C-alpha positions in Angstrom: -7.1 23.6 -8.3 -7.4 20.0 -9.7 -4.2 19.0 -11.5 -4.6 18.2 -15.2 -4.5 14.4 -15.9 -3.8 13.0 -19.3 -3.9 9.3 -20.1 -2.5 7.9 -23.3 -3.4 4.6 -24.9 -6.8 4.8 -23.3 -8.7 2.6 -25.8 -8.2 -0.7 -24.0 -8.6 0.8 -20.6 -11.8 2.4 -21.7 -13.0 -1.1 -22.4 -12.0 -2.2 -18.9 -13.8 0.8 -17.4 -16.9 0.1 -19.5 -16.9 -3.5 -18.2 -16.6 -2.4 -14.6 -19.4 0.1 -15.0 -21.7 -2.4 -16.8 -21.0 -5.0 -14.1 -21.2 -2.6 -11.1 -24.2 -4.3 -9.4 -22.5 -7.7 -9.7 -19.2 -6.2 -8.5 -20.6 -4.6 -5.4 -22.6 -7.8 -4.6 -19.5 -9.9 -5.0 -17.5 -7.5 -2.8 -20.1 -7.7 0.0 -20.0 -11.5 -0.1 -16.2 -11.5 0.1 -16.3 -9.2 3.2 -18.8 -11.6 4.9 -16.1 -14.3 4.7 -12.9 -12.3 5.3 -11.9 -9.5 7.7 -10.2 -6.5 6.0 -7.1 -5.0 7.5 -7.8 -1.9 9.6 -6.3 0.3 7.0 -4.1 0.2 3.9 -2.9 2.0 0.9 -2.4 0.7 -2.7 0.0 2.0 -5.3 -1.6 1.6 -8.8 -0.1 2.0 -12.2 -2.2 2.9 -15.2 -0.6 1.7 -18.5 -3.7 2.5 -20.6 -3.8 -1.2 -21.7 -3.5 -2.3 -18.1 -4.4 -1.1 -14.6 -2.8 -3.0 -11.7 -1.6 -2.6 -8.1 2.2 -2.8 -7.7 2.4 -2.4 -3.9 0.2 -2.8 -0.8 1.0 -1.0 2.4 -0.6 -2.1 5.6 0.8 0.8 7.7 -0.1 3.8 5.5 1.9 6.9 6.2 0.3 9.5 4.0 -3.1 10.4 5.5 -1.8 14.0 5.5 -1.8 13.9 1.7 -5.6 13.3 1.5 -7.8 16.3 0.8 -9.8 17.6 3.8 -13.0 16.8 2.0 -12.3 13.1 2.5 -12.3 13.4 6.3 -16.0 12.4 6.7 -15.4 9.2 4.7 -12.4 8.4 6.9 -14.3 8.9 10.2 -17.3 6.8 9.0 -15.0 4.0 7.9 -13.0 4.1 11.1 -16.2 3.9 13.1 -17.2 0.8 11.1 -13.8 -0.9 11.7 -13.8 -0.1 15.5 -17.4 -1.3 15.9 -16.5 -4.7 14.5 -13.2 -5.1 16.4 -14.0 -3.6 19.8 -17.5 -2.1 20.0 -17.1 -0.9 23.6 -13.7 0.8 22.9 -13.1 4.1 24.7 -9.3 4.5 24.6 -6.9 3.6 21.8 -3.1 3.6 21.9 -1.4 4.7 18.6 2.2 3.6 18.1 4.0 5.5 15.3 7.3 5.0 13.6 10.4 6.3 15.4 10.6 9.4 13.3 10.9 12.6 15.4 12.3 14.8 12.6 10.2 13.7 9.6 7.5 16.3 9.9 5.7 15.0 6.8 5.3 11.6 8.5 4.3 13.2 11.8 1.5 15.1 10.1 0.2 11.8 8.9 0.2 10.6 12.5 -1.7 13.7 13.6 -4.3 13.1 10.9 -4.8 9.5 12.0 -5.2 10.6 15.6 -7.7 13.3 14.6 -9.8 10.8 12.6 -9.9 8.4 15.5 -10.8 11.1 18.0 -13.7 12.1 15.8 -15.1 8.5 16.3 -15.3 9.2 20.0 -12.1 7.6 21.1 -9.5 9.0 23.5 -6.3 8.6 21.5 -2.8 8.9 22.9 0.6 8.1 21.3 3.0 5.5 22.8 6.5 5.5 21.3 9.0 2.7 20.7 11.9 5.2 20.7 14.8 3.8 22.7 15.6 5.9 25.8 12.3 7.8 25.8 11.6 8.2 29.5 9.1 11.0 29.7 6.3 12.6 27.7 7.9 14.5 24.8 6.1 17.1 22.7 7.0 17.3 19.0 6.2 20.5 17.1 4.5 20.3 13.7 4.7 22.9 10.9 1.1 24.0 11.3 1.8 25.1 14.9 0.2 22.1 16.5 2.1 19.4 18.3 2.1 15.7 19.1 2.9 14.2 22.5 5.0 11.1 22.4 4.8 9.1 25.7 6.9 6.1 26.9 5.1 2.7 26.8 4.4 0.9 30.1 3.9 -2.9 30.1 1.7 -4.5 32.8 1.5 -8.2 32.5 -0.3 -9.0 29.2 -1.4 -5.4 28.7 0.4 -2.4 27.2 -0.4 1.2 27.8 1.0 4.4 29.3 1.7 5.5 32.9 -1.9 6.7 33.4 -3.6 5.2 30.3 -5.2 1.7 29.8 -6.2 1.4 26.2 -8.8 -1.0 24.9 -6.9 -1.5 21.6 -3.6 -0.7 20.0 -3.1 0.6 16.5 0.3 0.3 14.9 1.5 2.9 12.4 4.9 1.3 12.7 5.8 -1.3 10.1 8.2 -3.3 12.4 10.9 -3.4 9.8 13.6 -3.9 12.4 11.7 -6.7 14.1 8.9 -7.2 16.6 9.9 -5.6 20.0 9.4 -7.7 23.1 7.1 -5.1 24.5 4.5 -6.0 21.8 4.7 -9.7 22.2 2.2 -11.8 24.3 -0.5 -9.1 24.6 -3.2 -11.6 25.0 -5.7 -9.2 26.5 -5.6 -6.5 23.9 -6.3 -6.3 20.2 -3.3 -5.1 18.0 -4.1 -3.6 14.6 -2.8 -4.6 12.1 -1.6 -7.9 13.6 2.1 -8.3 14.4 2.6 -10.7 11.4 1.5 -7.8 9.1 4.8 -6.1 9.8 7.9 -6.4 7.6 9.7 -8.5 10.2 7.7 -11.4 8.8 5.5 -10.2 5.9 6.6 -10.8 2.3 5.3 -9.0 -0.8 5.3 -12.3 -2.7 2.7 -13.7 -0.2 0.5 -10.7 -1.0 0.7 -11.1 -4.7 0.1 -14.8 -4.5 -3.2 -14.0 -2.7 -3.9 -11.3 -5.3 -3.5 -13.8 -8.1 -6.5 -15.7 -6.6 -8.6 -12.6 -6.1 -7.8 -11.2 -9.6 -8.7 -14.5 -11.3 -12.0 -14.8 -9.5 -12.9 -11.1 -10.2 -11.8 -11.4 -13.9 -14.2 -14.3 -14.4 -17.0 -12.2 -12.8 -16.6 -9.2 -15.2 -15.3 -11.1 -18.2 -11.8 -9.8 -18.7 -8.3 -11.3 -19.0 -6.9 -11.2 -15.4 -3.6 -10.0 -16.8 -5.3 -6.6 -17.4 -5.4 -6.0 -13.6 -2.6 -8.3 -12.4 1.2 -8.1 -12.7 3.2 -11.2 -13.3 5.8 -12.0 -10.6 8.3 -14.5 -9.3 10.6 -14.8 -6.3 14.3 -15.5 -5.6 15.7 -16.2 -2.1 19.2 -16.8 -0.9 20.3 -13.6 -2.7 23.4 -11.7 -1.5 24.1 -8.7 -3.7 27.4 -7.9 -2.1 28.8 -11.4 -2.7 26.9 -11.8 -6.1 25.2 -14.9 -4.7 22.0 -15.8 -6.4 22.7 -13.9 -9.6 21.9 -16.9 -11.8 18.5 -17.5 -10.1 17.7 -13.8 -10.4 18.7 -13.5 -14.1 16.7 -16.7 -14.9 13.6 -15.3 -13.2 14.0 -11.9 -14.8 14.2 -13.6 -18.2 11.2 -15.8 -17.4 8.9 -12.9 -16.4 10.1 -10.7 -19.3 9.1 -13.5 -21.7 5.6 -13.8 -20.2 5.2 -10.1 -20.7 6.4 -10.3 -24.3 3.8 -13.0 -25.0 1.0 -10.7 -23.7 2.3 -7.7 -25.6 2.3 -9.8 -28.8 -1.2 -11.1 -28.0 -2.6 -7.6 -27.6 -0.3 -5.9 -30.2 1.2 -3.6 -27.6 4.2 -1.7 -28.9 6.1 -1.1 -25.7 9.3 -2.4 -24.2 8.7 -4.9 -21.4 10.5 -4.4 -18.1 10.5 -5.8 -14.6 11.0 -4.3 -11.2 13.3 -6.2 -8.8 12.7 -5.2 -5.2 13.2 -6.5 -1.7 10.4 -9.0 -0.8 10.1 -7.2 2.5 10.3 -3.5 3.1 9.0 -0.1 2.1 10.0 3.5 1.4 11.0 2.6 -2.2 14.3 1.2 -1.0 15.9 -1.9 -2.6 14.2 -1.3 -5.9 15.7 -1.6 -9.4 14.2 -1.5 -12.9 15.5 -4.2 -15.4 14.8 -4.5 -19.1 17.1 -7.3 -19.9 18.4 -10.3 -17.8 21.9 -9.5 -18.7 21.7 -6.3 -16.6 21.5 -8.5 -13.4 24.9 -10.1 -14.0 26.7 -6.8 -14.6 25.5 -4.8 -11.6 28.0 -2.1 -10.5 29.1 -1.8 -6.9 26.9 1.2 -6.4 23.8 -0.7 -7.7 24.7 -3.7 -5.5 25.1 -1.5 -2.4 21.7 0.1 -3.2 19.9 -3.2 -3.5 21.5 -4.9 -0.5 20.1 -2.9 2.4 16.6 -1.5 3.1 14.9 0.4 5.9 16.5 0.1 9.4 19.6 -1.3 7.8 18.1 -4.7 7.2 19.9 -6.9 4.7 18.1 -8.1 1.6 18.2 -11.8 1.0 14.9 -12.4 -0.9 13.6 -10.4 -3.8 10.4 -10.3 -5.8 10.6 -9.9 -9.6 7.5 -8.0 -10.6 6.2 -7.2 -14.0 6.7 -3.5 -14.7 3.5 -1.6 -15.4 4.0 1.7 -17.4 2.2 4.7 -16.1 0.8 7.0 -18.8 -0.7 9.4 -16.3 0.8 12.9 -16.1 0.0 15.8 -13.7 0.9 19.4 -14.3 2.1 21.2 -17.4 5.4 22.6 -18.9 8.4 22.2 -16.7 6.2 21.2 -13.8 4.7 18.2 -15.7 5.5 14.9 -14.1 4.7 11.2 -14.4 2.1 10.2 -11.9 0.6 7.2 -10.2 -2.6 7.0 -8.1 -2.4 6.0 -4.5 -5.7 4.9 -3.0 -6.3 4.8 0.7 -8.7 2.5 2.6 -10.0 2.1 6.1 -11.6 -1.3 6.7 -13.4 -2.3 3.4 -14.0 1.3 2.4 -12.1 3.5 0.0 -11.6 6.8 1.8 -9.6 8.9 -0.7 -6.5 9.1 -2.8 -3.9 11.3 -4.3 -1.2 11.2 -7.0 2.5 10.5 -6.4 4.3 12.7 -9.0 7.9 12.7 -10.1 9.0 15.1 -12.9 12.5 13.5 -13.2 11.3 9.9 -13.7 9.9 8.1 -16.8 6.8 6.1 -17.4 8.7 2.9 -16.6 10.5 3.9 -13.5 9.9 3.8 -9.7 8.2 7.0 -8.6 8.6 6.4 -4.9 12.0 8.0 -4.9 13.7 11.3 -3.7 12.3 14.2 -5.7 8.7 12.9 -5.7 5.8 15.1 -4.5 2.1 14.5 -3.9 -1.0 16.2 -5.4 -3.6 15.9 -2.7 -6.3 17.5 -4.7 -6.0 15.1 -7.7 -9.1 13.0 -6.8 -11.8 15.6 -7.3 -14.5 12.9 -6.6 -14.5 9.9 -4.4 -13.7 6.4 -5.6 -17.1 5.0 -4.9 -19.6 7.1 -6.9 -19.5 6.2 -10.6 -21.7 8.2 -13.0 -23.3 6.0 -15.7 -24.5 9.2 -17.5 -20.9 10.2 -18.3 -18.2 8.6 -20.5 -16.3 5.6 -19.0 -13.2 7.8 -18.7 -14.9 10.6 -16.9 -13.4 11.4 -13.5 -16.0 9.7 -11.3 -15.8 6.5 -13.5 -12.0 6.5 -13.7 -11.8 6.9 -9.9 -14.4 4.2 -9.4 -12.2 1.8 -11.3 -9.2 2.8 -9.2 -11.3 2.1 -6.1 -12.4 -1.3 -7.3 -8.8 -2.5 -8.1 -7.7 -1.0 -4.7 -10.4 -3.0 -2.9 -9.2 -6.1 -4.7 -5.8 -5.5 -3.3 -7.3 -4.9 0.2 -9.2 -8.2 -0.1 -5.9 -9.9 -1.1 -4.3 -8.5 2.0 -7.0 -10.0 4.1 -6.4 -13.4 2.5 -2.6 -13.0 2.9 -3.0 -12.3 6.6 -5.3 -15.3 7.1 -2.8 -17.6 5.3 0.2 -16.3 7.2 -1.3 -16.0 10.6 0.7 -17.8 13.3 -1.0 -20.7 14.9 -1.1 -19.2 18.4 -2.7 -15.9 17.2 -6.5 -15.8 17.3 -8.4 -15.1 14.1 -9.8 -11.6 13.6 -13.5 -10.9 13.9 -15.4 -10.6 10.6 
């Protein structure tokens, strides 16, 4: 069953969708030209928020962990896109080493790993799993809920190559975001391709770098289709030197919150939008929805409780937060379900290489339209995208499912393009550029 989706305030968004549909030939031509100049990340997922008057990405993950939430009908798209990515990077590849997160009890995540491995095997690759788990000395099977299992094996370093005891891979695919740092075993692998590159991990990556690149992409795209770039782009600013425990950096944070809120108010006045502006303060590095706070007034920053400060001060792997991004909050007017099961929803779009390969809705029935949905209590609706994100239908209304999902796919591809620019701009000098 496809969940019911309702979108309020759809007038302005209908206009955006109409612009996208009318400009489809120009959009696809422009996209092709961009991918001739830039190399996309191997894969990625984008969290979108649909406010009716605005549709924008709010997060970009370069180590996606939800392939198990995609409907099975998307599998052919995934395999075809993975083939394209591998052909460009290592056309003679026969063996690939997949390195997952150090989760042995999170069966939801492990099912994602199983899906990635299955997709890659369907491209003709031999795929095995090497683990960064401390103390792992022998191959260890991990049972999955569906009765299958994964085999985690200890990594073996030989000079500038990494593999397993009896396995020499052509390439290495990370599904580990390196939040706790880049382990020595992954450094200096000059003879193997690592995907995504090491500097894509949260040990060095910053969300603010991504959204700075997205600013450039959104501005160019907005000129192409004739819209205000704000319609697809959230305002943001950055504060560093923050210490939530010691209340250091509160003045900087409050000032930046106030500044972004005022920019949003100006746009709301310009477009006669009757909503309360808000911002989302979140760690500039990190994932899993940790270190995230919704703020509607700058005064809230100065009066944070001890509990709030503790929540904001530490993210995944116990890493301390010292830099935050203040991002314009984008309301979500999408809802899935009915009655007591009805919940606020946001689309998550998955990509491999430059191709949209599917999507689903993140749903939370205890959160509001202006709150973070990536929080305990959320669930996923894997059947929500009843059509792919790349097949618009000009014979239907702009808000028909194929057209709404096409618009999702376009904005997601803009975020993927921004990620490629981000990785180019932040690439260490000693690291070779990727193949285009």
